[in-house]
N, C-alpha and C positions, 0 to 999 in steps of 0.2 A: 077739488084736487083728487086726481085719480091715483090709485095705489101704484107705487113704483115696483119694478120687477123684483127687487130685493128689499125686504123690510128694513126701514131706517134703523130699527132697534138692533138688528143683526150687525150692520156695519159700525154703528156708533159703539156697540158693545165690544167689538173686536179692537177698534182703535183704542178704547179705554184699557182693554185687557193687555194690549201690547205696550201701554204706557206712553203712547205718542201724545205729547202735550199739544203741539200745534201741527195740524195735518199739512199745512203749507210747507213745513220744513221736513216732512217725512222723506226718508231716503228711498231710492229706487227699490231696495230690498224690502223695506218696510211696506211700501205700497203693494209690492208683489205678494208679500205675506198676507196682508189683509184681504187682497183679491182672492188668493187661493183658499183661505179659510172661509170667506163669505160664499164662495162658489160651492164649497163642500157642504156648508151648513144649509144653504138655500136650495141647492140642486139646480141653480140657474147658471148657465154658461156665461163666463166673463169674456168680454172683448178686451184682450190684454194689449195695452199700448205703452206700458211703462218701461220695458226692458229693451235696451239697444243691442240685441243679439241677432246675428245673421240668421234669417229664417230659411236659407237655401242650402242645398247640399254642397259640401266642399268641392273645390275644383278637381275634377278627376285626374287631370294631367299632373297635379301636385301629388295626389294620393298615390298614383302609380309610381312616380319617381321616388317617393319616400319609401314605399314598400320594397322597391328594387334595391335602394341603398341599404335598407335593413337586411335584406336577404344576402347582399354582398358583404355583410359583416361590418358595416360602418359603426355600429353601436359600440364596438369595443374600443374605438379610439377617440381621444379628445379632439374636439375641433380646434383649429388654429384660432387664437384669440382675435386675430384680425378678420376671421371669417373664411369660409370655404372659397378658394380662389375663383371658382366658376360662378358662384353666387355674386361675388363682388363685380366680376366682369359683366354678368347679365344685369345686375342692378344699375350699373353705369349706362348700359345700353338702354334699359327701360326708361331711365330719366331722360336720356336723349330722345327716345322714341315718342314718349307721351308728355314730357314737359318741355322738350326742345332746349334743354340746357346741358352743357358739358360739365360733368363731374368725374374726375379720375376714379378708376376702380378702387384705388387704395382708400379713398374717402367714403366709400360705401360700406358701412360696418353693420353686420347682422346683430340684431338684438332680440331678446326674449319678448317679442311683442313691443308695440310702441310705448306701452306702459314703462318697460325697463328703459327704453330709449329716452323718454322724457326724464326719468329719474337720474340716469347717468348724465344727461345734458344739463339738468339743473345743478348737479354736483359740479360739473366742469365749469359752467358759466359763472356760478356764484363764487368760485375760487380764483377766477382768472384775473380779477382786478380788485385789490383790497378796498378801493373807494366805492365799488359798485356791489351792493349787497342785497339788492331788491329786484324781484321779478315783476313785470307788468303784464297783466292779462287783459286782452281785448275780449270782454265778456259779451254775451253769455258764453259759457264754456263747459268743459268736462270737469265736474266737481272733484274727481279723484286727483287731478293734477295739483289742486290746492292742498289736498291731504298729503301728497308727496312732500310739498314744501313744509308743511306742518311737521312731518316726520323728520325732515332734514334740519328743521330749525332755521329755515331761510325766510326772510320777510317778503311779502308781496303786496302789490297795489292792484286795483282793478277798477274798470269802469264799463258801463253798459253801452255798447255801440249804437243802440237804438236811436239815440238823439244825435249821433255824430257820424252820419254817413257823408260820403263825398268830401268836399273841401273841409268840412268841419272836423273830420277825423285827424287831419294833419295837425291842426291847432291843438286839439285835445291831447294828442300824443306828445307834442312838444312841451306842453305844460308840465308833464311828468319828467321828460328827458332833461329839461333845463336844470333840474335839481342835481343832476350828475350822479345819481345813485342807482340807475337802472342797468342791470347787467344783461337782461334778456327780455324780449317781448314775445308773448305766446298767443297764438290764435289758431283755430281750425278753419279750414276752407275746402269744401263747403263746411258750414258751421254746425256743430252739435251744440245746442239743441234747435237753433232757429232756422237752420238751412239757408241763412243768408250767405251769399258768395261775394267776397270783396272784389270790387271792380279793378280793372287794370290801373285806373287813375289812383284808386286808394292804395293799391299795392306799390305803385311807384312812389307815392308819398311816404309810405312805411319804409321802403328801401332807402330812399334818400336821407331820411332822418336817422336810420340805422348807421349809415356811413358817417353822417355829420356828427352824431353823438357817440360813435364807436360802441354801439350796442348790438348784441347778437339776436337775430330773429330765429325763433323756433317755430317753423311752419308745420303744423300738424295736418298731414294729408290722409287722415284715417279713411275719409270717404272719397278716395282718389277717383278723379274723372267722373264723379257722379252728379255733375251739373248737367241734367238731361236736356237743357234748353239748346245745347249745341252738340254736334257729334264730335266727341273727343276720342273716337275709337280707332282712327287710322294711324298706325305707327309711322313715325318719321314724317308726318305731314300735319301742318296746322289745320284747324285750331288746336292748340295745346292746352293742357291743364294750366290755368293762370298761376303765377308764382311771383314771390318777391325776389326770387333769384335773378330775375332780369335786371334788377335795379340796385343791387348791392352785392358785395362779396361776403358780408357778415351774416351767413345763414346756415341753418341746419334743417334739412327736410326730413320729416318723419313719415316713412311709407310703411303701412301696415298690411299684413296678409289677411287680416281678420274680416274686413268688410268686402273689399273689391274681389277677393278670391274665396270668401266664406271659409277661411282657414283659421278661424278664431281659436279652436281648441289646441292647436300646436304651438301657440305663442311665438309667432315669428314675424319679424319686420326688419327694416333696415333704416339706419340713420345715415343720410347722405350729407356730408360736410363739404362745403365749398373748398376748392383746391387751396385758395388763399388762407382761409381760416384753419384748415387742417395743418398747414405748415407754419402757422404763426406762432411766434414765441412770446408768451406773456411773462414778464418778470416774476410775478407771483407764482405762476405754475412752474416755471423753470427752477426757482429756488426750492420749491416743495418737492418736485418730482424729477430730480437729476437732469435738469436742462431739457426735458422733453417738450416738443411742440404740442399745441392744443389737441390735435387729432390723436396723437399717441397717448396723451394723458387720458383722453376719453376711452380708448380701447384697452391699452395695456395696464392702466391703473384702475379706472372706475369700473369698467365691465369685468375686468379680471377679478377685482375685489368682490363684485356683486355675485357673479355666477360662473366665472371663468369660461365665458362663451355661451352660446345658445345651442339648443338641441341639434346635433350633427345631421340627423336624417331630415329634420324639418328644413335645414338649409338647402338640401338637395331638392326638396319639394318646391321651395320658393324660386330657386335657380331655374328650374324647369318651367314654372308658371311664367316667370319673366321672359325666358327665352321664347316660349310658344306665343306669348303676347306680342313680342317684338317681331317675330317672324310671320305674324298674321295668321297663325294656326289656331290660336285660342282667343276668341273675342270676349274677353271678360265682361265688357260692358253690356253685351247682349244678355248675359245671365242676370245681372243686377238691375237691369232696366225695369223689372217688375215692381221694384220699390216705388219708382216714379209713377207707374200706372196705378198702384194702390193709393198713393197719396192723392192723386187726382180725383179718384172716386170718393175717398173719405172726406176730403175738403168740401167736395160738392154737397155731400149729405149734411155735414155740420153747418155749412154756410146757408143752406136752404132752411135750416131750422133755427136761425137767429144767432148763430155763432159768427165770430169774425176771425180772420187770420191776424195774429199779433205782429210778427215780423213779416211784413207783406211785400217789401220792395228791395231790389238792389238798384240804386239809381232810379231810373224811370221804368225799370222792368219788374214785373211781378216775380217773386222768388220762384226758383225751380221747384218742381215736384220731386221729392226724393225720399230718403230714409226717414227723415223727421219733418214735422211742421209744428206750428204753434197755434193754439186756439184760445180765444177769450170769449166771455159772455157778458154783455152789458150789465153793469150794476153788481157784478159778483167779483169778490177777491179770488186770488188763486186758490187759497185754502178752501173757501166755500165751494168753488166750482169743482175742485178735485173730489171733495167729500160727497157732494151732491151727485156727481156722475157715478160714484160707487153704488149709489142706490139704484142706478140704472144698469149696473153690471158693466161699467166701462172704467178701466183703470189707466191713469196717466200721471206723470209727475209735474209738480209745480215749477214754474220758471225761476222762482226765487232761489231754489237750490242750485241753480246754474250761474248765479251771479247777475241775473237779469233783474231790472227794477220794474218790469212790466207785470201787470196782473194777467195771468194766463197759464196754460199748461203745455208741456211738450208731449207730442203724440209720436209714437214710433210705429212704422208700417210693417215691421219685419214679421210679425206673427199673425197678420190678418189672413183669415181663410175665406174662401169664396162665399160660403154660406153666411158669413158674418155681416156682409153689406146690408142684407135684408134685415137682420137683427138690429143693426145700428139704425137703419132707417125707421123701424118701428119704435125703437126706444127713444130716439131723438124727437120723433113726432110727439110722443107722450111728454118728453121733457119740455118741449115748446108749449104744449097745451097747458102743462102745470105752471109755466112761468109767464103766460100771457096775461098781463093785468089789465 
């Protein structure tokens, strides 16, 4: 066994020092902390793959618009609780241009990032029908959304989509919906952490069940149009971003500025509520909130109570990014394509040295190369693999923390620098040598 780049004792000592009982369940922040401390103590550069933070500069078109809004004095005035009218108009155009769906401007509501969007959506959905008190996750997924429900005291159910692709997905969903207690179904598409993308057939099944069982779909489009297998970049022309919105009226689309526009720091996104759902009156909401329909409960009650709107100047930024994208002046996908190129190179290195891709297919197609991918190593559990890779100066999070039942890790491509491919190649060569029995 050849020596690893970072001494085992250093990593094990730090994990113990931080009181992490089971490294498989270590949070993203804990993994990041161990990596930072091990890097400092050993002097060996870490290849950091644990954090899902955009690694690109913020979209300049947004920055310019936000600066101008601030210089024009916008910071002194409260934003409208429904949102800056021009942002609502451009969000509606953006949905038409890149998703190919019609949603009225009134139903496009700015939020303080999709995180606040999901929190307010959970609040509204869980109060809409007294008999439906449980949220269903199509996992793996973003762990913080479950934490939000924990904070709210709302129940949830979850299953790992790994075994239930294609026709099997419908049957699995129905087994939960038949109980009559599911108020909302949540998934991300493309998916964080696995990067699987639900197929049109799967989305159709989800949509039809949502209508049949009167359940609301929360479609988290954090990685908007980032399925790089097809060109989704031409506004108002197919192919469009796949969506459940073609198959039901019971939906809320969460569109974030963080990844597609690298605008994570300003906490800006929009929740786009279908016209029908926006105007729908639920008896439970009407009696609690002065007869208001679903959409106005969402904005004038939930968002108002949470933060009374979102940063005024950031709304100007997002409005301009949407406008420029719709008008073909700003090709946001060209900027984020680099994530796909990185994933392609990284997967190739891992696979050549005995690793495999865990979530590897959408139907009969290999998953796209994008912001995330998943790796496993034969005969090793998630926790063993994550800890072991730390000795080689590579940090990633375990799939178990995302609701997956598969043994493996989530790898994020956002922080990879050009010189690190060679480092990874050398370290994985050593890893393979140390593990070939």
